[in-house]
C-alpha positions in Angstrom: 19.8 -76.1 -2.7 18.0 -74.0 -5.4 19.4 -71.9 -7.7 17.5 -69.2 -9.4 18.3 -67.1 -12.5 15.8 -64.0 -13.3 13.3 -65.9 -11.7 13.7 -69.6 -13.0 14.7 -72.1 -11.6 18.3 -73.4 -13.0 20.1 -76.7 -12.8 23.8 -76.2 -10.9 25.7 -78.7 -10.5 28.5 -77.9 -7.7 31.6 -79.2 -7.6 34.3 -77.9 -4.5 32.3 -75.2 -3.3 32.4 -75.4 0.9 30.9 -71.5 1.4 28.6 -69.0 0.3 31.4 -66.9 -1.3 32.8 -70.2 -3.5 29.2 -70.3 -5.1 29.0 -66.1 -5.7 32.2 -66.4 -7.2 31.8 -69.5 -9.8 28.6 -67.9 -10.4 30.1 -64.8 -11.5 33.1 -66.4 -13.2 30.2 -68.2 -15.3 28.4 -64.7 -16.1 31.6 -63.2 -17.1 32.2 -66.1 -19.9 29.1 -65.9 -21.2 28.9 -62.0 -21.7 26.6 -61.5 -18.9 27.0 -59.5 -15.1 25.2 -60.3 -11.7 23.1 -57.4 -10.7 21.5 -58.2 -7.8 21.8 -61.5 -5.6 19.1 -63.1 -2.5 20.1 -65.6 -0.4 17.4 -67.3 1.3 14.8 -64.3 0.1 17.4 -62.0 1.7 18.9 -58.9 -0.5 22.5 -59.2 -0.7 23.6 -55.7 -0.2 27.4 -54.6 -1.1 27.6 -53.9 3.3 26.9 -57.4 4.5 28.7 -59.5 1.0 32.0 -60.1 2.5 30.2 -61.8 6.1 27.2 -63.5 4.0 29.8 -65.1 1.9 32.2 -66.4 4.8 28.7 -68.5 5.8 29.2 -72.5 4.9 26.6 -73.9 2.7 23.7 -75.4 3.9 21.4 -78.3 1.9 18.2 -75.6 2.2 20.1 -72.8 0.8 18.2 -70.9 -1.9 20.1 -68.4 -4.3 18.5 -66.3 -6.7 20.6 -64.0 -8.8 19.5 -61.3 -11.5 21.6 -61.2 -14.8 22.1 -59.1 -17.1 23.3 -59.5 -20.8 25.3 -58.0 -23.5 22.5 -58.7 -25.5 19.8 -57.4 -23.1 21.7 -54.1 -23.1 22.2 -53.9 -27.0 18.5 -54.8 -27.4 17.3 -52.2 -24.9 19.6 -49.5 -26.9 18.0 -50.3 -30.3 14.2 -50.1 -28.7 15.3 -46.8 -27.2 17.3 -45.4 -30.3 13.7 -45.9 -31.7 11.6 -44.6 -29.3 14.0 -41.3 -29.5 13.4 -41.1 -33.0 10.1 -41.4 -32.6 9.8 -38.9 -29.6 12.7 -36.2 -31.0 9.6 -35.6 -34.4 6.9 -35.5 -31.4 8.7 -32.8 -30.0 9.2 -31.1 -33.6 5.2 -31.0 -33.4 4.4 -29.9 -29.8 4.2 -26.1 -31.0 1.9 -26.4 -33.6 -0.2 -29.0 -31.4 0.1 -26.6 -28.4 -1.3 -23.4 -31.2 -4.1 -25.7 -32.7 -5.7 -26.7 -29.5 -3.8 -30.2 -29.4 -2.6 -29.7 -26.0 -3.5 -33.8 -25.5 -1.3 -34.9 -27.8 1.4 -32.1 -26.9 0.7 -33.3 -22.9 1.1 -37.1 -23.8 4.4 -36.7 -25.6 5.9 -35.1 -22.9 4.7 -37.6 -20.7 6.5 -40.2 -23.2 9.7 -38.0 -22.9 10.2 -38.2 -19.1 9.2 -42.1 -19.2 11.7 -42.8 -21.5 14.4 -40.3 -20.1 14.0 -42.3 -17.1 14.4 -45.8 -19.0 17.7 -44.6 -20.9 19.1 -43.7 -17.4 17.9 -46.9 -16.2 19.3 -49.3 -18.7 22.6 -46.5 -19.4 23.4 -47.5 -15.2 23.1 -51.2 -16.1 25.2 -50.9 -19.1 28.1 -49.4 -17.3 28.8 -53.0 -15.7 30.2 -53.9 -19.3 33.9 -52.2 -19.6 33.0 -51.2 -23.3 29.8 -49.4 -22.5 31.7 -47.3 -19.8 33.4 -45.2 -22.7 29.9 -44.4 -25.0 30.0 -40.6 -25.8 26.9 -38.5 -26.7 27.8 -35.6 -28.9 31.3 -35.9 -27.8 30.7 -36.1 -24.3 30.5 -38.6 -21.9 26.9 -40.0 -20.5 26.8 -37.5 -17.4 28.3 -35.0 -18.8 26.1 -34.9 -22.0 22.8 -35.2 -19.1 24.6 -32.6 -17.1 23.9 -30.1 -19.6 20.6 -31.8 -20.7 19.0 -31.5 -17.2 18.6 -27.3 -16.9 17.1 -27.4 -20.2 14.5 -30.1 -18.6 14.3 -28.4 -15.8 13.2 -25.1 -17.8 11.0 -27.4 -20.2 9.2 -28.5 -16.8 9.0 -24.7 -15.1 7.6 -23.9 -18.6 4.7 -26.5 -18.1 4.2 -25.5 -14.6 3.5 -22.1 -15.6 1.8 -22.9 -19.0 3.9 -21.0 -20.8 3.3 -22.6 -24.4 6.2 -20.5 -26.1 9.1 -21.4 -24.0 7.4 -25.4 -24.0 7.4 -24.8 -28.0 10.8 -23.7 -28.0 12.4 -25.9 -25.7 10.8 -28.9 -27.2 11.6 -27.9 -30.9 15.2 -26.3 -30.7 16.6 -27.7 -27.1 15.1 -31.1 -26.7 15.0 -32.2 -30.3 18.4 -32.1 -31.3 19.9 -34.0 -28.3 17.0 -36.4 -28.5 18.3 -37.0 -32.2 21.9 -37.1 -30.9 21.0 -39.7 -28.2 18.7 -41.7 -31.1 21.9 -42.0 -33.3 24.5 -42.6 -30.5 22.1 -45.8 -29.3 21.9 -46.5 -33.2 25.5 -46.9 -33.4 25.8 -49.2 -30.1 22.6 -51.5 -31.4 
């Protein structure tokens, strides 16, 4: 049998595990003891989804079984939140500059900031989803609102921003960037800094 964790081969000593499910349970317990969580499983190169998990768990272990685990730790989440806090602080400053950049013919810089905004919000949502596997991260609030409520309120602002970009409405782009998006980015950055 071979075991991999985050694409690195690892040594595992089995005790009384007889089925695939026994190994998965044992690995899960080890992860919990080490402030980690399994976020993906492959057995013999096949992704194990929730639909087939129970069926696969019943299978007897075979000598040629290959287990691959994707694992995330609480420290990974803290590090990612710390990095994102810095990025959002920088982005908030850049959002403040957008009206000036648009008025002074620096639209290339403005568009670069806007692209970074989209990329970093995607990254944040991805990390927040991963963080939710750890109980203490499920209660985090931004501006006294749970993540999904905060982003529920933020989403229409981003849609308006996207529409302003499409119609090249530089006044709306500048106003939304400075008065709507910037304060929210500062709130996200402040919340994440408190976690990390």
